[in-house]
C-alpha positions as CSV (number, residue, x, y, z in Angstrom):
1,M,-12.2,157.9,-126.6
2,T,-12.5,161.5,-127.2
3,D,-10.1,163.7,-125.8
4,S,-12.6,165.6,-123.4
5,N,-12.9,162.5,-121.8
6,K,-9.5,161.8,-121.4
7,N,-9.4,165.3,-119.2
8,T,-12.2,164.9,-117.5
9,R,-11.2,164.5,-114.2
10,P,-12.8,161.8,-111.7
11,R,-15.5,162.5,-109.3
12,K,-13.8,162.8,-105.9
13,K,-15.8,159.5,-103.7
14,T,-17.4,161.1,-100.4
15,Q,-16.8,158.8,-97.5
16,A,-19.6,157.6,-95.9
17,P,-20.1,158.3,-92.4
18,I,-19.6,155.5,-90.1
19,D,-22.7,153.5,-88.8
20,T,-22.4,152.7,-85.0
21,S,-25.4,151.2,-84.4
22,Y,-23.9,147.8,-84.9
23,G,-20.6,148.1,-83.4
24,H,-18.1,150.7,-81.1
25,L,-15.2,152.4,-81.9
26,Q,-12.3,151.7,-79.4
27,P,-12.0,154.4,-77.0
28,Q,-9.3,156.8,-78.6
29,A,-8.2,160.7,-78.9
30,T,-6.0,160.5,-82.2
31,D,-6.1,164.2,-81.9
32,I,-4.9,164.7,-78.2
33,E,-2.2,162.2,-79.2
34,K,-0.9,164.4,-81.6
35,A,-0.9,167.4,-79.5
36,V,0.6,165.5,-76.7
37,L,3.8,164.5,-79.2
38,G,4.0,167.9,-80.7
39,A,4.4,169.4,-77.0
40,L,7.0,166.7,-76.3
41,M,9.1,168.0,-79.0
42,I,9.0,172.0,-78.1
43,D,9.5,171.4,-74.5
44,K,12.3,169.5,-72.7
45,D,10.7,169.3,-69.4
46,A,7.4,168.1,-70.9
47,F,9.0,164.5,-70.6
48,T,9.4,164.3,-67.1
49,V,5.9,165.8,-66.3
50,I,4.0,162.7,-68.2
51,S,6.4,159.9,-68.1
52,E,5.3,158.3,-64.9
53,T,1.9,157.7,-66.4
54,I,2.4,157.4,-70.4
55,R,3.8,154.5,-72.0
56,P,3.9,153.8,-75.8
57,E,1.1,151.5,-75.7
58,T,-0.9,154.0,-74.3
59,F,-1.4,155.7,-77.6
60,Y,-4.0,154.1,-79.8
61,E,-2.3,154.9,-83.3
62,P,0.8,152.4,-83.9
63,R,2.9,155.3,-85.2
64,N,2.2,157.5,-82.7
65,Q,3.4,154.3,-80.4
66,K,7.0,154.4,-82.1
67,I,7.3,158.2,-81.9
68,Y,6.7,158.3,-78.5
69,K,9.3,155.3,-78.1
70,A,12.1,157.4,-79.7
71,I,11.6,160.5,-77.8
72,Q,11.1,158.1,-74.9
73,T,14.9,156.9,-75.8
74,L,16.0,160.3,-76.2
75,N,15.1,161.3,-73.0
76,M,16.5,158.2,-71.4
77,E,20.0,159.2,-72.7
78,E,19.6,162.5,-71.9
79,K,19.9,163.8,-75.8
80,P,17.9,167.1,-76.9
81,V,14.3,166.2,-78.2
82,D,13.1,167.6,-81.4
83,I,12.2,167.8,-84.9
84,M,15.7,167.0,-86.1
85,T,16.3,164.5,-83.3
86,V,13.0,162.9,-83.3
87,T,13.8,162.2,-86.8
88,E,17.3,160.9,-86.3
89,E,15.9,158.4,-84.1
90,L,13.5,157.3,-86.3
91,K,15.7,156.8,-88.8
92,H,17.9,155.2,-86.9
93,E,15.5,152.6,-85.6
94,G,14.4,151.9,-89.3
95,T,10.8,153.2,-88.3
96,L,10.7,156.5,-90.0
97,E,8.7,155.8,-93.2
98,D,6.4,153.9,-91.0
99,V,5.3,156.9,-89.2
100,G,4.8,159.3,-92.3
101,G,8.4,160.2,-93.0
102,P,9.7,163.5,-92.1
103,G,6.5,165.2,-93.1
104,Y,4.5,163.9,-90.2
105,I,6.8,164.8,-87.6
106,V,6.6,168.7,-88.9
107,E,3.1,168.4,-88.7
108,L,2.8,167.3,-85.0
109,S,5.4,169.7,-83.6
110,G,3.2,172.7,-85.6
111,L,0.0,171.4,-84.1
112,V,0.8,173.0,-80.7
113,A,2.3,176.2,-79.4
114,S,2.7,175.3,-75.8
115,S,3.0,172.3,-73.7
116,A,0.7,174.0,-70.8
117,S,-2.4,171.4,-71.1
118,I,0.0,168.2,-71.5
119,V,-1.0,167.2,-68.0
120,Y,-4.6,166.9,-68.6
121,H,-3.9,165.3,-72.3
122,A,-2.3,162.7,-70.5
123,H,-4.9,161.9,-68.3
124,I,-7.0,161.6,-71.1
125,L,-4.7,159.1,-73.1
126,Q,-4.7,157.3,-70.0
127,Q,-8.2,156.8,-69.2
128,K,-8.8,155.8,-73.3
129,F,-5.7,153.2,-73.0
130,L,-7.6,152.0,-69.5
131,A,-10.8,151.6,-71.1
132,R,-9.3,149.8,-74.1
133,Q,-7.6,147.8,-71.6
134,L,-11.3,147.1,-70.0
135,I,-13.0,146.5,-73.2
136,Q,-10.3,143.5,-74.3
137,F,-11.2,142.1,-70.8
138,A,-14.3,142.2,-71.2
139,S,-14.2,140.6,-74.6
140,M,-11.8,137.7,-73.2
141,I,-14.2,136.8,-70.4
142,E,-17.3,136.7,-72.8
143,T,-15.5,134.4,-75.0
144,D,-14.6,132.0,-72.5
145,A,-17.8,132.2,-70.9
146,F,-19.4,130.9,-74.1
147,D,-17.1,128.2,-74.1
148,E,-18.6,125.1,-72.3
149,T,-15.2,123.3,-72.2
150,V,-14.1,126.4,-70.1
151,D,-14.2,125.4,-66.2
152,V,-16.0,128.3,-64.6
153,D,-14.3,128.5,-61.4
154,D,-10.9,128.2,-63.3
155,L,-12.4,131.2,-65.4
156,M,-13.5,133.1,-62.4
157,Q,-9.7,132.9,-61.1
158,R,-8.0,134.1,-64.1
159,A,-10.6,137.0,-64.4
160,E,-9.5,138.2,-60.9
161,G,-5.7,137.7,-61.9
162,K,-6.1,139.9,-64.9
163,L,-8.3,142.4,-63.3
164,F,-5.8,142.8,-60.2
165,E,-2.8,143.2,-62.9
166,I,-4.4,145.7,-65.0
167,S,-5.2,148.2,-61.6
168,Q,-2.0,147.4,-60.3
169,R,-0.1,148.5,-63.9
170,N,-2.5,151.9,-63.8
171,M,-2.0,152.9,-60.1
172,S,-0.5,156.2,-60.4
173,Q,1.9,157.4,-57.8
174,D,1.8,161.0,-55.9
175,Y,3.9,162.7,-53.9
176,Q,3.8,165.6,-51.4
177,Q,5.4,168.4,-49.6
178,I,7.0,167.8,-46.3
179,D,4.8,170.4,-44.5
180,P,1.2,168.2,-44.4
181,I,3.6,165.1,-43.6
182,L,5.6,167.2,-40.8
183,I,2.1,168.1,-39.2
184,Q,1.3,164.4,-39.5
185,A,4.2,163.0,-37.8
186,H,3.6,165.9,-34.9
187,D,0.2,164.3,-34.5
188,I,1.4,161.0,-33.9
189,L,4.3,162.1,-31.8
190,V,1.5,163.9,-29.5
191,S,-0.6,160.7,-29.8
192,A,2.2,158.5,-28.7
193,S,3.0,160.8,-25.6
194,N,-0.6,161.0,-24.7
195,T,-1.0,156.5,-24.8
196,K,2.3,155.7,-23.1
197,G,4.5,155.1,-26.4
198,L,1.5,153.4,-28.2
199,T,1.4,155.0,-31.8
200,G,-0.4,151.8,-33.5
201,V,-2.9,149.0,-32.8
202,P,-2.0,147.2,-29.5
203,S,-1.3,143.9,-29.5
204,G,-2.2,143.5,-25.6
205,Y,1.3,142.6,-24.6
206,Q,3.2,145.1,-22.6
207,E,7.1,144.1,-23.4
208,L,6.0,143.6,-27.0
209,D,4.5,147.0,-27.6
210,H,7.1,148.5,-25.7
211,I,9.6,147.5,-28.5
212,T,7.3,147.9,-31.3
213,A,5.0,150.7,-30.0
214,G,2.0,148.7,-31.5
215,W,1.5,147.8,-35.0
216,Q,2.1,150.6,-37.1
217,P,0.2,151.9,-40.1
218,S,1.3,150.6,-43.9
219,D,3.2,148.1,-41.9
220,L,3.9,144.2,-43.3
221,V,4.3,141.9,-40.5
222,I,5.4,138.4,-40.5
223,I,4.6,135.7,-38.1
224,A,6.5,133.1,-39.0
225,G,7.2,129.6,-37.0
226,R,7.6,125.7,-37.8
227,P,4.3,123.8,-36.9
228,A,2.9,123.5,-33.8
229,M,4.6,126.2,-32.5
230,G,1.3,128.1,-31.9
231,K,1.1,130.4,-34.8
232,T,-2.4,131.0,-35.3
233,S,-3.1,130.5,-31.3
234,F,-0.5,134.1,-31.0
235,A,-2.4,135.4,-34.0
236,L,-5.8,134.8,-32.4
237,S,-5.0,136.0,-28.9
238,I,-3.7,139.3,-30.8
239,A,-7.0,139.4,-32.6
240,K,-8.9,138.7,-29.2
241,N,-7.0,141.4,-27.7
242,I,-7.7,143.8,-30.1
243,A,-11.4,143.4,-30.7
244,V,-12.2,142.0,-27.4
245,D,-10.5,144.2,-24.6
246,Y,-9.5,147.3,-26.9
247,R,-12.8,147.1,-29.3
248,Q,-10.8,148.1,-32.3
249,P,-12.2,146.4,-35.4
250,V,-10.0,143.5,-36.5
251,A,-10.3,141.3,-40.1
252,F,-9.4,137.5,-39.9
253,F,-8.6,135.8,-43.0
254,S,-8.1,132.3,-42.7
255,L,-7.0,130.1,-45.3
256,E,-6.6,126.8,-43.0
257,M,-9.4,126.7,-40.7
258,N,-13.1,127.2,-41.0
259,N,-14.9,130.0,-39.4
260,V,-16.6,127.8,-36.5
261,Q,-12.8,126.2,-35.9
262,L,-11.7,129.6,-35.1
263,V,-14.5,130.9,-32.9
264,N,-14.4,127.6,-30.6
265,R,-10.6,128.6,-30.2
266,L,-11.5,132.0,-29.4
267,I,-14.1,130.5,-26.9
268,S,-11.3,128.5,-25.6
269,N,-9.1,131.0,-25.2
270,V,-12.0,133.7,-23.5
271,C,-13.7,131.1,-21.0
272,T,-10.7,129.1,-20.3
273,I,-12.3,125.8,-21.6
274,S,-10.2,123.0,-23.1
275,G,-10.4,122.7,-26.7
276,T,-10.7,119.2,-26.5
277,K,-13.8,119.7,-24.2
278,I,-15.3,122.2,-26.3
279,L,-14.8,119.5,-29.4
280,S,-16.1,116.6,-27.9
281,G,-19.0,119.0,-26.3
282,D,-17.7,117.0,-22.7
283,L,-18.3,120.1,-20.7
284,T,-18.6,120.2,-16.7
285,R,-21.1,122.3,-14.7
286,D,-18.3,124.6,-13.9
287,D,-17.1,124.5,-17.5
288,W,-20.7,125.6,-18.4
289,E,-20.7,128.4,-15.8
290,R,-17.4,129.9,-17.2
291,F,-19.0,129.9,-20.8
292,D,-21.9,131.2,-19.9
293,K,-20.1,134.3,-17.8
294,N,-17.4,135.1,-20.2
295,V,-18.8,134.1,-23.9
296,R,-20.8,137.4,-23.8
297,K,-17.6,139.2,-23.7
298,L,-17.3,138.2,-27.9
299,Q,-20.8,139.4,-28.4
300,G,-20.6,142.8,-30.2
301,A,-16.8,142.5,-31.0
302,P,-15.6,144.0,-33.9
303,L,-14.2,141.0,-35.5
304,Y,-14.8,139.8,-38.5
305,V,-13.8,136.4,-39.8
306,D,-13.5,135.6,-43.6
307,D,-12.7,131.6,-44.3
308,T,-12.4,131.8,-48.1
309,P,-10.3,128.7,-49.1
310,G,-7.2,129.5,-51.7
311,L,-7.7,133.6,-51.1
312,S,-6.3,135.6,-54.0
313,V,-4.4,138.8,-53.7
314,F,-7.2,140.4,-56.1
315,E,-10.3,138.9,-53.7
316,L,-7.9,139.9,-50.4
317,R,-7.8,143.7,-51.9
318,T,-11.5,143.8,-52.9
319,K,-12.4,142.5,-49.5
320,A,-10.3,144.5,-47.2
321,R,-11.1,147.6,-48.9
322,R,-14.8,147.2,-48.4
323,L,-14.0,145.8,-44.6
324,V,-12.2,149.5,-44.2
325,R,-14.7,151.0,-45.7
326,E,-17.6,149.8,-44.0
327,H,-16.7,149.0,-40.7
328,Q,-13.0,151.0,-40.0
329,V,-10.8,148.0,-39.7
330,K,-7.9,149.0,-37.9
331,I,-6.1,146.0,-38.3
332,I,-5.9,142.7,-41.2
333,M,-4.5,139.3,-40.1
334,I,-4.1,136.3,-42.4
335,D,-3.6,132.6,-41.9
336,Y,-1.6,131.9,-43.6
337,L,0.6,133.9,-46.5
338,Q,1.7,130.3,-48.1
339,L,-2.1,129.2,-48.8
340,M,-2.8,132.4,-50.8
341,N,-2.6,132.4,-54.4
342,A,-2.3,135.0,-57.6
343,N,-4.6,133.5,-59.8
344,G,-4.7,134.5,-63.4
345,M,-1.1,135.4,-63.2
346,R,1.8,133.0,-65.0
347,F,4.8,132.4,-63.0
348,N,7.9,130.2,-63.4
349,S,7.9,129.0,-60.1
350,R,5.9,128.9,-56.8
351,Q,8.7,131.1,-55.4
352,E,8.0,133.9,-57.8
353,E,4.0,133.5,-57.0
354,V,4.9,134.3,-53.1
355,S,7.2,136.9,-53.9
356,T,4.1,138.7,-56.1
357,I,1.9,137.9,-52.9
358,S,4.3,139.5,-50.4
359,R,4.6,142.6,-52.6
360,S,0.6,143.0,-53.1
361,L,0.0,142.5,-49.4
362,K,2.9,145.2,-48.8
363,G,1.2,147.4,-51.3
364,L,-2.5,146.9,-49.8
365,A,-1.2,147.9,-46.3
366,K,0.1,151.1,-48.0
367,E,-2.7,151.9,-49.8
368,L,-5.2,151.3,-46.6
369,N,-2.6,152.6,-44.2
370,I,-3.1,149.9,-41.7
371,P,-1.1,146.9,-40.6
372,I,-1.4,143.9,-42.2
373,L,0.0,140.7,-40.0
374,A,0.5,137.4,-42.2
375,L,1.5,134.0,-40.7
376,S,4.2,132.0,-42.7
377,Q,5.6,129.0,-42.7
378,L,9.6,128.0,-42.1
379,N,11.5,125.3,-43.6
380,R,13.0,122.4,-42.5
381,T,16.4,123.8,-41.7
382,V,15.2,124.3,-38.3
383,E,14.6,120.9,-37.6
384,Q,18.5,119.8,-38.7
385,R,20.4,122.1,-36.5
386,E,21.3,121.0,-33.2
387,G,21.7,123.3,-29.8
388,I,19.8,125.7,-28.0
389,D,20.7,128.4,-30.8
390,G,20.6,125.7,-33.4
391,K,16.8,125.6,-32.8
392,R,16.7,129.3,-32.9
393,P,14.4,130.3,-36.1
394,Q,16.4,132.5,-38.5
395,L,15.5,134.8,-41.1
396,S,17.0,132.6,-44.1
397,D,14.3,129.9,-42.6
398,L,11.5,131.7,-44.0
399,R,9.7,129.1,-46.5
400,E,9.8,129.9,-50.1
401,S,10.7,133.4,-50.7
402,G,13.5,135.7,-49.6
403,A,11.4,138.2,-51.1
404,I,8.7,137.8,-47.7
405,E,12.1,139.1,-45.8
406,Q,12.3,142.1,-48.0
407,D,8.9,143.5,-48.4
408,A,8.6,142.6,-44.4
409,D,8.5,145.7,-42.2
410,M,8.6,143.5,-39.1
411,V,9.7,139.6,-38.9
412,L,8.5,138.3,-35.7
413,F,9.1,134.3,-34.9
414,V,7.3,132.2,-32.6
415,H,9.2,129.8,-30.7
416,R,8.5,127.1,-28.0
417,P,12.1,126.0,-27.0
418,E,10.3,123.5,-24.7
419,Y,8.8,121.4,-28.1
420,Y,12.7,120.4,-28.6
421,H,12.9,119.5,-24.8
422,I,14.9,122.8,-24.3
423,Y,13.9,123.8,-20.8
424,A,15.9,126.5,-19.8
425,D,17.9,129.2,-21.7
426,E,21.4,130.6,-21.9
427,H,20.2,132.3,-18.4
428,G,19.2,129.6,-16.8
429,A,15.6,130.8,-17.1
430,D,12.9,128.6,-17.0
431,L,11.3,127.6,-20.0
432,H,8.7,125.5,-19.0
433,G,5.5,126.8,-20.4
434,M,6.6,129.5,-22.3
435,A,6.9,130.8,-25.7
436,Q,9.6,133.5,-27.1
437,I,8.2,136.0,-29.6
438,I,11.5,136.5,-31.4
439,I,11.8,140.2,-33.4
440,A,14.3,139.0,-36.1
441,K,13.5,142.3,-38.2
442,H,12.3,145.3,-37.3
443,R,12.7,148.2,-39.8
444,K,11.5,151.3,-37.5
445,G,13.0,150.0,-34.3
446,A,15.2,147.5,-32.2
447,T,14.7,143.7,-32.2
448,G,14.7,141.2,-29.4
449,D,12.9,138.6,-27.8
450,V,10.0,138.6,-25.5
451,L,8.8,135.9,-23.3
452,L,5.2,134.8,-23.2
453,K,3.3,132.6,-21.7
454,F,1.8,129.9,-23.6
455,Q,-1.3,127.6,-22.7
456,G,-1.7,125.0,-25.3
457,E,-5.1,123.6,-24.2
458,Y,-6.7,127.2,-24.1
459,T,-4.8,128.3,-27.5
460,R,-3.7,131.2,-25.5
461,F,-0.7,133.6,-25.1
462,S,-0.4,135.8,-22.4
463,N,1.8,138.2,-20.4
464,P,3.8,136.5,-18.1
465,N,2.7,138.4,-14.9
466,E,-1.1,137.8,-15.5
467,D,-2.7,135.3,-13.7
468,D,-6.3,136.2,-13.9
469,F,-6.8,134.8,-17.2
470,T,-11.0,135.4,-16.9
471,R,-10.4,138.8,-16.1
472,P,-13.3,141.3,-17.7
473,A,-12.7,143.1,-20.7
474,E,-11.8,146.6,-20.5
475,D,-15.2,148.7,-20.5
476,N,-14.3,152.2,-22.6
477,G,-18.0,152.8,-23.0
478,D,-17.7,152.0,-26.5
479,N,-19.4,148.8,-26.9
480,D,-21.8,149.4,-29.9
481,M,-19.3,149.0,-32.9
482,G,-21.8,146.7,-34.4
483,G,-19.2,144.3,-34.8
484,E,-19.9,140.7,-35.5
485,I,-18.3,137.1,-36.2
486,L,-19.4,136.4,-40.0
487,G,-20.5,132.9,-40.2
488,S,-20.8,131.7,-36.9
489,R,-23.9,131.4,-35.0
490,M,-23.6,134.2,-32.5
491,N,-24.4,136.2,-35.5
492,D,-27.9,135.5,-35.3
493,G,-28.1,138.5,-33.0
494,G,-30.2,136.2,-30.6
495,P,-29.4,135.7,-26.6
496,L,-26.9,133.0,-25.9
497,P,-28.0,129.6,-24.7
498,P,-27.8,129.1,-20.5
499,P,-25.8,126.3,-19.5
500,P,-27.8,123.4,-19.5
501,S,-28.6,121.1,-16.3
502,P,-26.7,118.1,-15.3
503,E,-29.4,115.7,-16.8
504,D,-29.8,117.2,-20.0
505,G,-26.2,116.3,-21.0
506,A,-26.6,118.2,-24.3
507,P,-22.9,119.4,-25.6
508,F,-21.6,122.7,-26.8
C-alpha cells in the first residue's frame, strides 16, 4: 500500500433521506424538547408554569426524559436549577453519561435566550405525546382485532377503558380569577330570590327542596337504601316530577330494568293504575279511562331512557356529553351504581373499581356542570341491628366502598320503617304508608329527615299534603321540548290508542 493511499481520507457517507412512503415517523418535536429543557435551566419560575401538563414520558427522546426528571426532582426538593445542579443531579442518579455528558447539558442551555415561549412549546409536546398514545392504542386494537381468538365484546370493553384512561390522564385543569365567579354567584343568588329559594333542579317535593334548594349543578348525589325500600320508585318519581311537571330534560340510565319496564312504572305512577294490572293487562273500564286521560302527559316529556346493561364509565361519559349537547339535559340519574363497571382498567378488588366509578361520576358532574343522581345499595348490616334507631341506615352501610361517601356531595337514604314493622317514630307520629328520606350528608347545607307518602302499588312517592294524585301537569307554555322516551312504543309519534270496549278485553 502506498503512502498516498494511507493519507487519503475516507469519503464521508451522505445520509439518505428517510422514505416515509411505507411507514410513519412517531409524532415528535425533538428541537422543541431541547428548547423546553433549555428554558427550564435559565428561568427558575418556568417549571411551575408547565409542571401540571408536562411529565417525563411527555418527551420523545429517552435522554430528554431523564434530564426533565432530574429538573423535576430539583424543583420538588426546592433546589436551584441550572447547568451545574442538573449535571450533579444526573451524576447522582448515574445517568449523566446516558444523556450525552455535561456537553449536552451546556448545549441545551445555549439554545434559548428566554422562557417566553415555554407554555406554547409545552402545549406542542403535550399534543405530540397524546398523538403517540393514540397511535399505540390504535395499534393494540388493530392487532387484537385481527386475532380470531380474542372476543370482540371483551376487546370493545378494553378499548373503552383504555381510551377513558388516556383522556382522564390528559385532562387539563384551568383556574379562574375570582371576578367572573363572583358575577356567577350573584346571578345564582338573584335567581334563587326569584324562584322561592330554588337554585337547582327541583325535585317536586317541597320539604326536600327547602333543605337542598334543588339538585345543584356539579353535585354527585347518592340515593341509597336496602332492597324493597323503593329506591327506583323514588328516582322515577323525581324524574317524572322534573320531566313531566317542570318540563326540564332528564336522562335516566337504567342498568337493572329495561326501558319498557321503566315506562310501565311511569304509566302506573302517572295514571294511578296498579303495576300488577299493567303487567297482566287486566284493566277495568275505569282504569282505561284514567290511562287515556293521563298518559298523554308523558307524550313529549323530555325524558331520555337508556337501558344499556353493564354500562361502563366511558360509555356513560360519551352518552352524557351527547345528551347535554343535543337535548340540553339538566340532570342525569343512574340506577344503580354497583351495576356499572370500569372495563379495561385493572383493579385488585371490586372496592377499588367502585371507588374509580364514583370518582368518575363526580368528575363528570363537574365537567358537565349538572347534578348526577346515582342509586346505591346498602350492605346487610342494617338487617342485623335491632330497634327503631338500629334499622335506620347509616353512612357506614354504603356497600363496597367508603369512597362513595367521600366523593358524594349529598347522601340520601330511602327508609321505610313500616317494612320492619315499625309503625311510629320516636315522637309517636304515624308511619303507615310513609317513607323517610334521610339526608345523611349534605356538603352545602343542612341534614335532616323528610317524610313522604309512599304508594307501592303505583311506584310513587308524593308530598304528605297531596291528595289529588291525578292533578294535571303544570302548563308553562313550553311543551315543544322535543323530548322522547327512547326505545318505548310512545316514540313512534302516532296517536295513543283509545281504551277498548268491554267486549274487546284487549290488554295494555
